N, CA, C and O atoms as a DFTB+ gen file, in Angstrom:
252 C
 N C O
     1  1     102.092     161.112     105.869
     2  2     103.358     160.480     106.202
     3  2     104.261     160.475     104.970
     4  3     103.817     160.206     103.854
     5  1     105.513     160.774     105.196
     6  2     106.480     160.789     104.105
     7  2     106.847     159.366     103.704
     8  3     106.834     158.454     104.531
     9  1     107.164     159.189     102.461
    10  2     107.566     157.875     101.968
    11  2     109.029     157.606     102.288
    12  3     109.380     156.513     102.733
    13  1     109.885     158.603     102.063
    14  2     111.317     158.458     102.281
    15  2     111.800     159.605     103.142
    16  3     111.583     160.767     102.798
    17  1     112.460     159.301     104.269
    18  2     112.982     160.349     105.138
    19  2     114.227     159.858     105.864
    20  3     114.522     158.663     105.892
    21  1     114.951     160.811     106.450
    22  2     116.192     160.528     107.164
    23  2     116.015     160.956     108.610
    24  3     115.479     162.030     108.882
    25  1     116.461     160.123     109.535
    26  2     116.304     160.387     110.958
    27  2     117.638     160.205     111.667
    28  3     118.410     159.303     111.344
    29  1     117.895     161.066     112.628
    30  2     119.102     160.997     113.446
    31  2     118.686     160.575     114.851
    32  3     117.780     161.168     115.437
    33  1     119.342     159.557     115.390
    34  2     119.011     159.062     116.726
    35  2     120.297     158.837     117.510
    36  3     121.272     158.300     116.983
    37  1     120.291     159.253     118.774
    38  2     121.460     159.128     119.636
    39  2     121.148     158.173     120.780
    40  3     120.072     158.234     121.374
    41  1     122.100     157.289     121.085
    42  2     121.944     156.389     122.229
    43  2     123.317     156.114     122.837
    44  3     124.345     156.294     122.185
    45  1     123.318     155.681     124.080
    46  2     124.556     155.350     124.782
    47  2     124.963     153.920     124.465
    48  3     124.131     153.013     124.458
    49  1     126.252     153.728     124.202
    50  2     126.796     152.401     123.938
    51  2     128.119     152.248     124.665
    52  3     128.832     153.224     124.900
    53  1     128.436     151.015     125.016
    54  2     129.753     150.710     125.560
    55  2     130.638     150.312     124.391
    56  3     130.312     149.398     123.633
    57  1     131.744     150.998     124.255
    58  2     132.696     150.753     123.178
    59  2     134.055     150.432     123.779
    60  3     134.304     150.717     124.951
    61  1     134.923     149.847     122.987
    62  2     136.268     149.523     123.434
    63  2     137.256     150.147     122.465
    64  3     137.238     149.858     121.269
    65  1     138.110     150.998     122.989
    66  2     139.143     151.643     122.191
    67  2     140.492     151.079     122.604
    68  3     140.690     150.717     123.764
    69  1     141.417     151.004     121.662
    70  2     142.738     150.449     121.961
    71  2     143.470     151.350     122.953
    72  3     144.108     150.855     123.881
    73  1     143.383     152.671     122.765
    74  2     144.108     153.597     123.622
    75  2     143.450     153.805     124.980
    76  3     144.146     153.921     125.989
    77  1     142.110     153.856     125.022
    78  2     141.414     154.224     126.250
    79  2     140.799     153.049     127.001
    80  3     140.460     153.189     128.176
    81  1     140.649     151.899     126.357
    82  2     140.005     150.769     127.010
    83  2     138.493     150.882     126.865
    84  3     137.997     151.339     125.835
    85  1     137.754     150.461     127.904
    86  2     136.290     150.506     127.853
    87  2     135.811     151.951     127.932
    88  3     136.318     152.745     128.724
    89  1     134.837     152.274     127.107
    90  2     134.384     153.638     126.972
    91  2     132.874     153.642     126.785
    92  3     132.369     152.985     125.874
    93  1     132.146     154.364     127.625
    94  2     130.716     154.543     127.452
    95  2     130.506     155.903     126.808
    96  3     130.862     156.930     127.386
    97  1     129.932     155.911     125.615
    98  2     129.824     157.142     124.848
    99  2     128.481     157.233     124.147
   100  3     127.788     156.229     123.982
   101  1     128.118     158.435     123.738
   102  2     126.902     158.653     122.974
   103  2     127.226     158.479     121.499
   104  3     128.107     159.152     120.964
   105  1     126.511     157.575     120.851
   106  2     126.721     157.301     119.433
   107  2     125.480     157.762     118.682
   108  3     124.360     157.417     119.058
   109  1     125.677     158.538     117.625
   110  2     124.585     159.052     116.820
   111  2     124.540     158.291     115.505
   112  3     125.541     158.195     114.795
   113  1     123.362     157.748     115.188
   114  2     123.134     157.031     113.947
   115  2     122.286     157.893     113.027
   116  3     121.276     158.447     113.461
   117  1     122.676     158.018     111.771
   118  2     121.871     158.689     110.761
   119  2     121.388     157.593     109.817
   120  3     122.186     156.972     109.115
   121  1     120.061     157.360     109.806
   122  2     119.492     156.269     109.031
   123  2     118.480     156.788     108.019
   124  3     117.826     157.810     108.229
   125  1     118.371     156.062     106.925
   126  2     117.376     156.349     105.904
   127  2     116.206     155.387     106.102
   128  3     116.405     154.182     106.257
   129  1     114.985     155.927     106.097
   130  2     113.779     155.135     106.315
   131  2     112.902     155.167     105.069
   132  3     112.827     156.189     104.386
   133  1     112.245     154.057     104.775
   134  2     111.289     153.944     103.692
   135  2     110.007     153.381     104.275
   136  3     109.976     152.228     104.705
   137  1     108.955     154.176     104.294
   138  2     107.651     153.792     104.869
   139  2     107.775     153.378     106.336
   140  3     107.084     152.461     106.780
   141  1     108.640     154.038     107.079
   142  2     108.797     153.771     108.502
   143  2     109.736     152.641     108.846
   144  3     109.945     152.368     110.028
   145  1     110.306     151.977     107.877
   146  2     111.243     150.874     108.121
   147  2     112.657     151.325     107.771
   148  3     112.863     151.942     106.726
   149  1     113.643     151.025     108.633
   150  2     115.017     151.445     108.330
   151  2     115.580     150.671     107.140
   152  3     115.504     149.444     107.083
   153  1     116.146     151.417     106.193
   154  2     116.687     150.818     104.984
   155  2     118.206     150.736     105.046
   156  3     118.790     149.696     104.743
   157  1     118.855     151.855     105.446
   158  2     120.305     151.914     105.381
   159  2     120.830     152.860     106.445
   160  3     120.221     153.896     106.709
   161  1     121.957     152.514     107.059
   162  2     122.649     153.419     107.971
   163  2     123.637     154.230     107.145
   164  3     124.599     153.692     106.597
   165  1     123.385     155.534     107.064
   166  2     124.235     156.390     106.254
   167  2     125.549     156.709     106.951
   168  3     126.607     156.705     106.322
   169  1     125.481     156.989     108.264
   170  2     126.683     157.376     108.998
   171  2     126.458     157.155     110.481
   172  3     125.336     157.300     110.966
   173  1     127.498     156.810     111.198
   174  2     127.435     156.766     112.659
   175  2     128.704     157.394     113.205
   176  3     129.806     157.134     112.723
   177  1     128.527     158.219     114.215
   178  2     129.656     158.933     114.782
   179  2     129.451     159.109     116.272
   180  3     128.353     158.919     116.795
   181  1     130.541     159.480     116.950
   182  2     130.487     159.744     118.387
   183  2     131.183     161.063     118.661
   184  3     132.099     161.457     117.939
   185  1     130.748     161.732     119.694
   186  2     131.338     162.994     120.103
   187  2     132.227     162.750     121.313
   188  3     131.838     162.042     122.242
   189  1     133.415     163.335     121.303
   190  2     134.323     163.184     122.424
   191  2     133.979     164.190     123.514
   192  3     133.098     165.034     123.345
   193  1     134.675     164.089     124.616
   194  2     134.477     165.001     125.740
   195  2     134.793     166.440     125.351
   196  3     134.198     167.378     125.881
   197  1     135.724     166.607     124.433
   198  2     136.159     167.941     124.024
   199  2     135.364     168.500     122.848
   200  3     135.670     169.591     122.367
   201  1     134.357     167.780     122.377
   202  2     133.503     168.268     121.304
   203  2     133.915     167.837     119.909
   204  3     133.277     168.232     118.933
   205  1     134.963     167.038     119.791
   206  2     135.370     166.540     118.479
   207  2     134.378     165.489     118.004
   208  3     133.780     164.781     118.815
   209  1     134.206     165.390     116.710
   210  2     133.358     164.361     116.120
   211  2     134.266     163.301     115.517
   212  3     135.114     163.602     114.678
   213  1     134.081     162.050     115.954
   214  2     134.916     160.957     115.465
   215  2     134.026     159.866     114.893
   216  3     132.908     159.655     115.363
   217  1     134.517     159.190     113.897
   218  2     133.809     158.060     113.316
   219  2     133.906     156.873     114.263
   220  3     134.850     156.789     115.049
   221  1     132.972     155.978     114.204
   222  2     132.974     154.811     115.087
   223  2     133.799     153.658     114.523
   224  3     133.760     152.556     115.071
   225  1     134.530     153.882     113.463
   226  2     135.328     152.817     112.874
   227  2     136.537     152.442     113.719
   228  3     136.996     151.302     113.658
   229  1     137.067     153.389     114.516
   230  2     138.256     153.104     115.309
   231  2     137.923     152.413     116.631
   232  3     138.836     151.975     117.332
   233  1     136.654     152.304     116.987
   234  2     136.239     151.636     118.231
   235  2     135.476     150.363     117.907
   236  3     134.736     150.296     116.926
   237  1     135.666     149.360     118.743
   238  2     134.929     148.121     118.591
   239  2     133.765     148.122     119.578
   240  3     133.881     148.682     120.668
   241  1     132.669     147.514     119.217
   242  2     131.511     147.422     120.105
   243  2     131.857     146.475     121.235
   244  3     132.301     145.353     120.993
   245  1     131.658     146.917     122.471
   246  2     132.012     146.131     123.650
   247  2     130.779     145.407     124.153
   248  3     129.844     146.040     124.642
   249  1     130.768     144.092     124.039
   250  2     129.599     143.324     124.458
   251  2     129.939     142.480     125.650
   252  3     129.083     141.755     126.157
């Protein structure tokens, strides 16, 4: 088992955008792991319908 590794995981989340309103999208998290425990989220992004990659900073998490 590796001591330090990076893993990419995708899951569906409901987000809220100012322009589009409620949005269900696939969000990809890139995390750094140390001995199997997540240490830090390096980046999170979402892909649009047209294939663009956008940061999740412009959307708020819709709970």
